[in-house]
DSSP file (Angstrom, degrees, kcal/mol; ACC not computed):
  #  RESIDUE AA STRUCTURE BP1 BP2  ACC     N-H-->O    O-->H-N    N-H-->O    O-->H-N    TCO  KAPPA ALPHA  PHI   PSI    X-CA   Y-CA   Z-CA
    1    1 A X              0   0    0      0, 0.0    22,-0.3     0, 0.0     3,-0.1   0.000 360.0 360.0 360.0 117.9   -7.2   56.0  -23.0
    2    2 A X        -     0   0    0      1,-0.3     2,-0.3    20,-0.1    21,-0.1   0.776 360.0 -34.3 -84.6 -27.3   -4.6   56.8  -25.6
    3    3 A X        -     0   0    0     19,-0.2     2,-0.6    20,-0.1    -1,-0.3  -0.914  54.4-104.5 175.3 157.7   -1.6   55.3  -23.8
    4    4 A X  E     -A   21   0A   0     17,-3.8    17,-2.6    -2,-0.3     2,-0.6  -0.871  30.8-147.9 -98.9 124.8   -0.1   54.6  -20.5
    5    5 A X  E     +A   20   0A   0     -2,-0.6     2,-0.2    15,-0.2    15,-0.2  -0.826  41.7 124.3 -94.8 125.6    2.9   56.8  -19.7
    6    6 A X  E     -A   19   0A   0     13,-2.3    13,-2.8    -2,-0.6     2,-0.3  -0.744  53.4 -86.8-153.3-159.6    5.5   55.1  -17.6
    7    7 A X  E     -A   18   0A   0     11,-0.3     2,-0.5    -2,-0.2    11,-0.2  -0.936  30.1-116.2-127.9 149.3    9.2   54.3  -17.5
    8    8 A X  E     -A   17   0A   0      9,-3.2     8,-3.4    -2,-0.3     9,-0.7  -0.740  37.7-130.1 -81.8 122.9   11.2   51.4  -18.9
    9    9 A X  E     -A   15   0A   0     -2,-0.5     6,-0.2     6,-0.2     5,-0.1  -0.507  16.6-137.9 -77.6 144.2   12.8   49.5  -16.0
   10   10 A X    >   -     0   0    0      4,-3.8     3,-1.5    -2,-0.2    -1,-0.1  -0.228  37.2 -84.6 -86.5-177.6   16.5   48.7  -16.0
   11   11 A X  T 3  S+     0   0    0      1,-0.3    -2,-0.1     2,-0.1    -1,-0.0   0.806 129.5  40.5 -63.2 -30.9   18.1   45.5  -14.9
   12   12 A X  T 3  S-     0   0    0      2,-0.1    -1,-0.3     0, 0.0     3,-0.1   0.223 125.9 -94.6-103.8  15.7   18.2   46.4  -11.2
   13   13 A X  S <  S+     0   0    0     -3,-1.5    -2,-0.1     1,-0.3     2,-0.1   0.270  80.8 134.2  96.9 -11.6   14.8   48.0  -11.2
   14   14 A X        -     0   0    0     -5,-0.1    -4,-3.8     1,-0.1     2,-0.5  -0.393  62.8-108.8 -71.3 152.3   15.7   51.6  -11.7
   15   15 A X  E     +A    9   0A   0     -6,-0.2    -6,-0.2     1,-0.2     3,-0.1  -0.709  37.2 178.5 -86.7 124.1   13.7   53.5  -14.3
   16   16 A X  E     -     0   0A   0     -8,-3.4     2,-0.3    -2,-0.5    -1,-0.2   0.917  57.2  -2.0 -92.8 -50.4   15.7   54.2  -17.4
   17   17 A X  E     -A    8   0A   0     -9,-0.7    -9,-3.2    -7,-0.0    -1,-0.3  -0.996  69.4-105.9-147.6 146.2   13.6   56.1  -19.9
   18   18 A X  E     +A    7   0A   0     -2,-0.3     2,-0.3   -11,-0.2   -11,-0.3  -0.405  43.1 178.8 -69.2 151.0   10.0   57.3  -20.2
   19   19 A X  E     -A    6   0A   0    -13,-2.8   -13,-2.3    -2,-0.1     2,-0.5  -0.963  27.1-135.1-147.7 162.3    7.8   55.4  -22.6
   20   20 A X  E     -A    5   0A   0     -2,-0.3     2,-0.5   -15,-0.2   -15,-0.2  -0.992  20.6-169.6-123.2 124.8    4.2   55.3  -23.9
   21   21 A X  E     -A    4   0A   0    -17,-2.6   -17,-3.8    -2,-0.5     2,-0.1  -0.951  14.2-138.8-117.1 130.6    2.5   51.9  -24.0
   22   22 A X     >  -     0   0    0     -2,-0.5     4,-2.3   -19,-0.2     5,-0.2  -0.462  24.6-113.7 -82.8 158.5   -0.8   51.5  -25.8
   23   23 A X  H  > S+     0   0    0    -22,-0.3     4,-2.7     1,-0.2     5,-0.2   0.859 118.8  56.4 -58.2 -34.7   -3.7   49.4  -24.4
   24   24 A X  H  > S+     0   0    0      2,-0.2     4,-2.6     1,-0.2    -1,-0.2   0.900 107.2  48.4 -64.4 -39.9   -3.2   47.0  -27.3
   25   25 A X  H  > S+     0   0    0      2,-0.2     4,-2.7     1,-0.2    -2,-0.2   0.907 111.5  49.8 -66.5 -40.9    0.4   46.5  -26.3
   26   26 A X  H  X S+     0   0    0     -4,-2.3     4,-2.5     2,-0.2    -2,-0.2   0.930 112.7  47.0 -61.6 -44.7   -0.5   45.9  -22.7
   27   27 A X  H  X S+     0   0    0     -4,-2.7     4,-2.7     2,-0.2    -2,-0.2   0.905 112.7  49.5 -64.1 -41.8   -3.1   43.4  -23.8
   28   28 A X  H  X S+     0   0    0     -4,-2.6     4,-2.4     2,-0.2    -2,-0.2   0.908 112.1  47.9 -65.1 -41.3   -0.7   41.6  -26.1
   29   29 A X  H  X S+     0   0    0     -4,-2.7     4,-2.3     2,-0.2    -2,-0.2   0.904 112.8  48.9 -65.4 -40.6    2.0   41.5  -23.4
   30   30 A X  H  X S+     0   0    0     -4,-2.5     4,-2.5    -5,-0.2    -2,-0.2   0.917 112.1  48.3 -64.8 -43.0   -0.6   40.1  -20.9
   31   31 A X  H  X S+     0   0    0     -4,-2.7     4,-2.4     2,-0.2    -2,-0.2   0.891 111.2  50.7 -64.2 -39.9   -1.7   37.5  -23.4
   32   32 A X  H  X S+     0   0    0     -4,-2.4     4,-2.4     2,-0.2    -2,-0.2   0.913 111.7  47.1 -64.5 -42.8    1.8   36.5  -24.2
   33   33 A X  H  X S+     0   0    0     -4,-2.3     4,-2.6     2,-0.2    -2,-0.2   0.910 112.2  50.0 -66.1 -41.6    2.6   36.1  -20.5
   34   34 A X  H  X S+     0   0    0     -4,-2.5     4,-2.6     1,-0.2    -2,-0.2   0.915 111.5  49.0 -61.1 -43.5   -0.5   34.1  -19.9
   35   35 A X  H  X S+     0   0    0     -4,-2.4     4,-2.4     2,-0.2    -2,-0.2   0.905 110.9  50.1 -62.9 -42.6    0.3   31.8  -22.8
   36   36 A X  H  X S+     0   0    0     -4,-2.4     4,-2.2     2,-0.2    -2,-0.2   0.923 112.6  46.7 -62.8 -44.9    3.9   31.3  -21.5
   37   37 A X  H  X S+     0   0    0     -4,-2.6     4,-2.5     2,-0.2    -2,-0.2   0.919 111.6  51.1 -64.4 -43.4    2.6   30.4  -18.1
   38   38 A X  H  X S+     0   0    0     -4,-2.6     4,-2.6     1,-0.2    -2,-0.2   0.902 110.6  48.9 -61.2 -41.4    0.0   28.0  -19.5
   39   39 A X  H  X S+     0   0    0     -4,-2.4     4,-2.5     2,-0.2    -1,-0.2   0.906 111.3  50.0 -64.2 -40.7    2.6   26.3  -21.6
   40   40 A X  H  X S+     0   0    0     -4,-2.2     4,-2.3     2,-0.2    -2,-0.2   0.903 111.8  47.9 -64.2 -40.8    4.9   25.9  -18.6
   41   41 A X  H  X S+     0   0    0     -4,-2.5     4,-2.7     2,-0.2    -2,-0.2   0.930 112.0  49.1 -65.4 -45.3    2.1   24.5  -16.5
   42   42 A X  H  X S+     0   0    0     -4,-2.6     4,-2.3     1,-0.2    -2,-0.2   0.901 111.4  49.9 -61.1 -41.3    1.1   22.0  -19.2
   43   43 A X  H  X S+     0   0    0     -4,-2.5     4,-2.5     2,-0.2    -1,-0.2   0.906 111.7  48.0 -64.5 -41.4    4.7   20.9  -19.6
   44   44 A X  H  X S+     0   0    0     -4,-2.3     4,-2.8     2,-0.2     5,-0.2   0.924 111.0  50.2 -66.3 -43.0    5.1   20.4  -15.8
   45   45 A X  H  X S+     0   0    0     -4,-2.7     4,-2.3     1,-0.2    -1,-0.2   0.912 111.9  48.8 -60.0 -42.0    1.8   18.4  -15.7
   46   46 A X  H  X S+     0   0    0     -4,-2.3     4,-2.4    -5,-0.2    -2,-0.2   0.916 111.8  48.7 -65.0 -42.7    3.0   16.3  -18.5
   47   47 A X  H  X S+     0   0    0     -4,-2.5     4,-2.5     1,-0.2    -2,-0.2   0.919 112.6  48.0 -62.3 -43.5    6.4   15.7  -16.8
   48   48 A X  H  X S+     0   0    0     -4,-2.8     4,-2.4     2,-0.2    -1,-0.2   0.886 111.5  50.0 -66.2 -37.7    4.8   14.8  -13.6
   49   49 A X  H  X S+     0   0    0     -4,-2.3     4,-2.4    -5,-0.2    -1,-0.2   0.909 111.8  48.2 -65.9 -41.5    2.4   12.4  -15.3
   50   50 A X  H  X S+     0   0    0     -4,-2.4     4,-2.3     2,-0.2    -2,-0.2   0.908 112.5  48.7 -65.0 -41.1    5.3   10.7  -17.1
   51   51 A X  H  X S+     0   0    0     -4,-2.5     4,-2.6     2,-0.2    -2,-0.2   0.901 111.5  49.7 -65.4 -40.6    7.2   10.4  -13.9
   52   52 A X  H  X S+     0   0    0     -4,-2.4     4,-2.6     2,-0.2    -2,-0.2   0.914 111.4  48.7 -64.3 -42.1    4.2    8.9  -12.1
   53   53 A X  H  X S+     0   0    0     -4,-2.4     4,-2.4     2,-0.2    -2,-0.2   0.892 111.7  50.1 -64.3 -38.6    3.7    6.4  -14.9
   54   54 A X  H  X S+     0   0    0     -4,-2.3     4,-2.3     2,-0.2    -2,-0.2   0.918 111.5  47.6 -65.8 -43.6    7.4    5.5  -14.7
   55   55 A X  H  X S+     0   0    0     -4,-2.6     4,-2.6     2,-0.2    -2,-0.2   0.916 112.5  49.8 -62.4 -42.6    7.3    5.0  -11.0
   56   56 A X  H  X S+     0   0    0     -4,-2.6     4,-2.4     1,-0.2    -2,-0.2   0.901 110.7  49.2 -63.8 -41.1    4.1    2.9  -11.3
   57   57 A X  H  X S+     0   0    0     -4,-2.4     4,-2.2     2,-0.2    -1,-0.2   0.897 111.5  49.5 -65.4 -39.6    5.7    0.8  -14.0
   58   58 A X  H  X S+     0   0    0     -4,-2.3     4,-2.3     2,-0.2    -2,-0.2   0.916 111.8  48.1 -65.2 -42.7    8.8    0.3  -11.8
   59   59 A X  H  X S+     0   0    0     -4,-2.6     4,-2.7     1,-0.2    -2,-0.2   0.901 111.4  50.9 -63.5 -40.1    6.7   -0.7   -8.8
   60   60 A X  H  X S+     0   0    0     -4,-2.4     4,-2.6     2,-0.2    -2,-0.2   0.887 109.6  50.3 -64.8 -38.6    4.7   -3.1  -11.0
   61   61 A X  H  X S+     0   0    0     -4,-2.2     4,-2.1     2,-0.2    -2,-0.2   0.914 112.0  46.9 -66.4 -42.2    7.9   -4.7  -12.3
   62   62 A X  H  X S+     0   0    0     -4,-2.3     4,-2.4     2,-0.2    -2,-0.2   0.925 113.6  49.1 -63.9 -44.0    9.2   -5.1   -8.7
   63   63 A X  H  X S+     0   0    0     -4,-2.7     4,-2.5     1,-0.2    -2,-0.2   0.898 109.9  50.9 -62.6 -41.1    5.9   -6.6   -7.6
   64   64 A X  H  X S+     0   0    0     -4,-2.6     4,-2.2     2,-0.2    -1,-0.2   0.897 110.9  48.7 -64.4 -39.7    5.7   -9.0  -10.5
   65   65 A X  H  X S+     0   0    0     -4,-2.1     4,-2.3     2,-0.2    -2,-0.2   0.915 112.2  48.8 -65.9 -42.3    9.3  -10.2   -9.7
   66   66 A X  H  X S+     0   0    0     -4,-2.4     4,-2.5     1,-0.2    -2,-0.2   0.910 112.1  48.8 -63.2 -41.7    8.4  -10.7   -6.1
   67   67 A X  H  X S+     0   0    0     -4,-2.5     4,-2.6     2,-0.2    -1,-0.2   0.883 109.7  52.0 -66.4 -37.9    5.2  -12.6   -7.0
   68   68 A X  H  X S+     0   0    0     -4,-2.2     4,-2.2     2,-0.2    -1,-0.2   0.919 110.7  47.8 -63.9 -43.4    7.1  -14.8   -9.4
   69   69 A X  H  X S+     0   0    0     -4,-2.3     4,-2.3     1,-0.2    -2,-0.2   0.918 111.7  50.5 -62.1 -42.9    9.6  -15.6   -6.6
   70   70 A X  H  X S+     0   0    0     -4,-2.5     4,-3.1     1,-0.2     5,-0.2   0.913 108.3  52.6 -61.8 -42.2    6.8  -16.4   -4.2
   71   71 A X  H  X S+     0   0    0     -4,-2.6     4,-2.7     1,-0.2    -1,-0.2   0.919 109.4  49.0 -61.0 -43.4    5.1  -18.6   -6.8
   72   72 A X  H  X S+     0   0    0     -4,-2.2     4,-2.3     2,-0.2    -1,-0.2   0.930 114.5  44.5 -61.9 -44.9    8.3  -20.6   -7.2
   73   73 A X  H  X S+     0   0    0     -4,-2.3     4,-2.6     2,-0.2    -2,-0.2   0.908 114.4  49.1 -66.3 -41.9    8.8  -21.0   -3.4
   74   74 A X  H  X S+     0   0    0     -4,-3.1     4,-2.7     2,-0.2    -2,-0.2   0.900 111.3  50.0 -64.6 -40.3    5.1  -21.9   -2.9
   75   75 A X  H  X S+     0   0    0     -4,-2.7     4,-2.9    -5,-0.2     5,-0.3   0.926 111.5  48.2 -64.0 -44.2    5.3  -24.5   -5.7
   76   76 A X  H  X S+     0   0    0     -4,-2.3     4,-2.6     1,-0.2    -2,-0.2   0.918 113.7  46.9 -63.0 -42.6    8.4  -26.0   -4.2
   77   77 A X  H  X S+     0   0    0     -4,-2.6     4,-1.2     2,-0.2    -2,-0.2   0.905 113.0  50.0 -65.1 -40.4    6.8  -26.1   -0.8
   78   78 A X  H  <>S+     0   0    0     -4,-2.7     5,-2.3     2,-0.2     3,-0.5   0.946 115.0  42.0 -63.0 -49.1    3.6  -27.6   -2.2
   79   79 A X  H ><5S+     0   0    0     -4,-2.9     3,-1.4     1,-0.2    -1,-0.2   0.876 112.6  54.8 -67.5 -36.7    5.4  -30.3   -4.1
   80   80 A X  H 3<5S+     0   0    0     -4,-2.6    -1,-0.2    -5,-0.3    -2,-0.2   0.721 103.8  56.8 -68.7 -20.2    7.7  -31.0   -1.2
   81   81 A X  T 3<5S-     0   0    0     -4,-1.2    -1,-0.3    -3,-0.5    -2,-0.2   0.400 128.9 -94.4 -90.5   2.4    4.7  -31.5    1.1
   82   82 A X  T < 5S+     0   0    0     -3,-1.4    -3,-0.2     1,-0.3    -2,-0.1   0.468  81.2 134.9 101.5   2.3    3.3  -34.2   -1.2
   83   83 A X      < -     0   0    0     -5,-2.3    -1,-0.3    -6,-0.2     2,-0.2  -0.363  51.4-118.7 -80.0 164.7    1.0  -32.2   -3.4
   84   84 A X     >  -     0   0    0      1,-0.1     4,-2.2    -2,-0.1     5,-0.1  -0.640  18.2-117.1-101.1 161.6    0.8  -32.5   -7.1
   85   85 A X  H  > S+     0   0    0     -2,-0.2     4,-2.5     1,-0.2     5,-0.2   0.876 116.1  53.8 -63.1 -38.1    1.5  -29.9   -9.7
   86   86 A X  H  > S+     0   0    0      2,-0.2     4,-1.9     1,-0.2    -1,-0.2   0.902 108.7  48.7 -64.7 -40.7   -2.1  -30.0  -10.9
   87   87 A X  H  > S+     0   0    0      2,-0.2     4,-2.1     1,-0.2    -2,-0.2   0.902 110.7  51.1 -65.0 -40.0   -3.4  -29.4   -7.4
   88   88 A X  H  X S+     0   0    0     -4,-2.2     4,-1.8     1,-0.2    -2,-0.2   0.940 108.9  50.5 -61.4 -45.8   -0.9  -26.5   -7.0
   89   89 A X  H  < S+     0   0    0     -4,-2.5     4,-0.5     1,-0.2    -1,-0.2   0.869 111.6  48.5 -61.5 -36.0   -2.1  -24.9  -10.3
   90   90 A X  H  < S+     0   0    0     -4,-1.9     4,-0.3     1,-0.2     3,-0.3   0.866 117.3  41.6 -69.4 -35.6   -5.7  -25.3   -9.1
   91   91 A X  H  X S+     0   0    0     -4,-2.1     4,-2.3     1,-0.2     3,-0.5   0.617  90.6  90.6 -87.3 -13.9   -4.9  -23.7   -5.8
   92   92 A X  H  X S+     0   0    0     -4,-1.8     4,-3.2     1,-0.2     5,-0.3   0.873  80.3  55.9 -56.3 -44.5   -2.6  -20.9   -7.1
   93   93 A X  H  > S+     0   0    0     -4,-0.5     4,-2.2    -3,-0.3    -1,-0.2   0.911 112.4  43.1 -56.6 -41.1   -5.3  -18.2   -7.6
   94   94 A X  H  > S+     0   0    0     -3,-0.5     4,-2.5    -4,-0.3    -1,-0.2   0.908 114.7  49.6 -70.5 -41.2   -6.4  -18.5   -3.9
   95   95 A X  H  X S+     0   0    0     -4,-2.3     4,-2.7     1,-0.2    -2,-0.2   0.913 112.3  48.9 -61.0 -42.6   -2.8  -18.6   -2.7
   96   96 A X  H  X S+     0   0    0     -4,-3.2     4,-2.7    -5,-0.2     5,-0.2   0.925 110.6  50.0 -63.2 -45.7   -1.9  -15.6   -4.8
   97   97 A X  H  X S+     0   0    0     -4,-2.2     4,-2.2    -5,-0.3    -2,-0.2   0.933 113.6  45.3 -60.0 -46.9   -5.0  -13.7   -3.5
   98   98 A X  H  X S+     0   0    0     -4,-2.5     4,-2.7     2,-0.2     5,-0.2   0.921 113.1  50.4 -62.9 -44.4   -4.1  -14.4    0.2
   99   99 A X  H  X S+     0   0    0     -4,-2.7     4,-2.6     1,-0.2    -2,-0.2   0.930 112.0  46.6 -60.6 -46.8   -0.4  -13.6   -0.3
  100  100 A X  H  X S+     0   0    0     -4,-2.7     4,-2.4     2,-0.2    -1,-0.2   0.885 112.4  50.8 -65.4 -37.9   -1.2  -10.3   -2.0
  101  101 A X  H  X S+     0   0    0     -4,-2.2     4,-2.2    -5,-0.2    -2,-0.2   0.947 113.2  44.5 -63.1 -48.3   -3.7   -9.4    0.7
  102  102 A X  H  X S+     0   0    0     -4,-2.7     4,-2.4     1,-0.2    -2,-0.2   0.895 113.9  50.4 -63.6 -40.7   -1.3  -10.2    3.5
  103  103 A X  H  X S+     0   0    0     -4,-2.6     4,-2.4    -5,-0.2    -1,-0.2   0.911 110.3  49.4 -65.1 -42.7    1.6   -8.3    1.8
  104  104 A X  H  X S+     0   0    0     -4,-2.4     4,-2.5     1,-0.2     5,-0.2   0.916 111.8  48.6 -63.1 -43.1   -0.5   -5.2    1.2
  105  105 A X  H  X S+     0   0    0     -4,-2.2     4,-2.6     1,-0.2    -2,-0.2   0.914 112.0  48.9 -64.1 -42.5   -1.6   -5.2    4.9
  106  106 A X  H  X S+     0   0    0     -4,-2.4     4,-2.3     2,-0.2    -2,-0.2   0.895 112.4  48.0 -66.4 -38.6    1.9   -5.6    6.1
  107  107 A X  H  X S+     0   0    0     -4,-2.4     4,-2.2     2,-0.2    -2,-0.2   0.908 112.9  48.0 -68.8 -40.2    3.2   -2.8    3.9
  108  108 A X  H  X S+     0   0    0     -4,-2.5     4,-2.8     2,-0.2    -2,-0.2   0.917 111.7  50.5 -63.7 -41.8    0.4   -0.5    4.9
  109  109 A X  H  X S+     0   0    0     -4,-2.6     4,-2.7     1,-0.2    -2,-0.2   0.908 109.8  49.8 -63.1 -41.8    1.1   -1.3    8.6
  110  110 A X  H  X S+     0   0    0     -4,-2.3     4,-2.2     2,-0.2    -1,-0.2   0.904 112.0  48.9 -63.1 -40.6    4.8   -0.6    8.1
  111  111 A X  H  X S+     0   0    0     -4,-2.2     4,-2.2     2,-0.2    -2,-0.2   0.923 112.1  47.8 -64.2 -45.0    4.0    2.8    6.5
  112  112 A X  H  X S+     0   0    0     -4,-2.8     4,-2.5     1,-0.2    -2,-0.2   0.893 110.6  52.0 -63.6 -39.9    1.5    3.7    9.3
  113  113 A X  H  X S+     0   0    0     -4,-2.7     4,-2.5     1,-0.2    -1,-0.2   0.907 109.1  50.4 -63.2 -40.3    4.1    2.7   11.9
  114  114 A X  H  X S+     0   0    0     -4,-2.2     4,-2.4     2,-0.2    -2,-0.2   0.903 110.4  49.6 -64.0 -41.2    6.7    5.0   10.2
  115  115 A X  H  X S+     0   0    0     -4,-2.2     4,-2.5     2,-0.2    -2,-0.2   0.935 112.6  46.8 -62.9 -46.2    4.3    7.9   10.2
  116  116 A X  H  X S+     0   0    0     -4,-2.5     4,-2.3     1,-0.2    -2,-0.2   0.890 112.1  50.8 -64.3 -39.2    3.4    7.4   13.8
  117  117 A X  H  X S+     0   0    0     -4,-2.5     4,-2.3     2,-0.2    -1,-0.2   0.920 111.4  47.7 -64.1 -43.7    7.1    7.1   14.8
  118  118 A X  H  X S+     0   0    0     -4,-2.4     4,-2.3     2,-0.2    -2,-0.2   0.909 111.4  50.5 -64.1 -42.6    8.0   10.3   12.9
  119  119 A X  H  X S+     0   0    0     -4,-2.5     4,-2.5     1,-0.2    -1,-0.2   0.912 110.3  50.0 -61.8 -41.9    5.1   12.2   14.5
  120  120 A X  H  X S+     0   0    0     -4,-2.3     4,-2.5     1,-0.2    -2,-0.2   0.907 110.7  49.5 -63.6 -41.7    6.2   11.1   17.9
  121  121 A X  H  X S+     0   0    0     -4,-2.3     4,-1.3     2,-0.2    -1,-0.2   0.896 111.3  49.4 -63.9 -39.4    9.8   12.2   17.2
  122  122 A X  H  X>S+     0   0    0     -4,-2.3     6,-1.0     2,-0.2     4,-0.6   0.904 111.8  48.2 -67.7 -40.4    8.5   15.6   16.0
  123  123 A X  H ><5S+     0   0    0     -4,-2.5     3,-1.2     1,-0.2    -2,-0.2   0.916 110.2  52.5 -63.2 -42.4    6.3   16.0   19.1
  124  124 A X  H 3<5S+     0   0    0     -4,-2.5    -1,-0.2     1,-0.3    -2,-0.2   0.768  98.3  65.4 -66.3 -26.0    9.3   15.0   21.4
  125  125 A X  H 3<5S-     0   0    0     -4,-1.3    -1,-0.3    -5,-0.2    -2,-0.2   0.744  99.5-136.2 -69.3 -21.0   11.5   17.6   19.7
  126  126 A X  T <<5S+     0   0    0     -3,-1.2    -3,-0.1    -4,-0.6    -2,-0.1   0.381  82.7  96.8  82.6  -5.7    9.2   20.4   21.1
  127  127 A X  S   <S+     0   0    0     -5,-0.5     2,-0.5     1,-0.2    -4,-0.1   0.729  81.1  48.0 -87.2 -23.3    9.3   22.3   17.9
  128  128 A X        +     0   0    0     -6,-1.0    -2,-0.3     1,-0.1    -1,-0.2  -0.965  56.1 161.5-123.2 116.0    6.0   20.9   16.6
  129  129 A X        +     0   0    0     -2,-0.5    -1,-0.1     1,-0.1     2,-0.1   0.520  59.5  73.8-113.4  -6.8    3.0   20.9   19.0
  130  130 A X              0   0    0      1,-0.2    -1,-0.1     0, 0.0    -7,-0.0  -0.181 360.0 360.0-103.3  41.4    0.0   20.5   16.7
  131  131 A X              0   0    0     -3,-0.2    -1,-0.2    -2,-0.1    -8,-0.1   0.390 360.0 360.0-119.4 360.0    0.3   16.8   15.8
């Protein structure tokens, strides 16, 4: 194959001028486009990973602040109930574990309730029947 005979497309798709494109030119254009797409995909993956890491760090910071507040309240309640600081420090790992377990279950339950409520609203609208 000596060359591909075709036309150069204009800005609105009309054919402007005849041209001859060699197989090497076609291969080079294809490789360039593939490279451009691969770079765009890699950049998007990197942006999404950075955004996910940022969201995770923000969630961790909020969780750490909530846990710190809980520890202060739990310590005050413990000491106000007649317990000692040393006993609280010994019991803190178990209190923390229980608190985090209960909090996780309540947040999952709230999320599940929201999903079920949304599904019910969508079913009631009559527009979505496969839920």
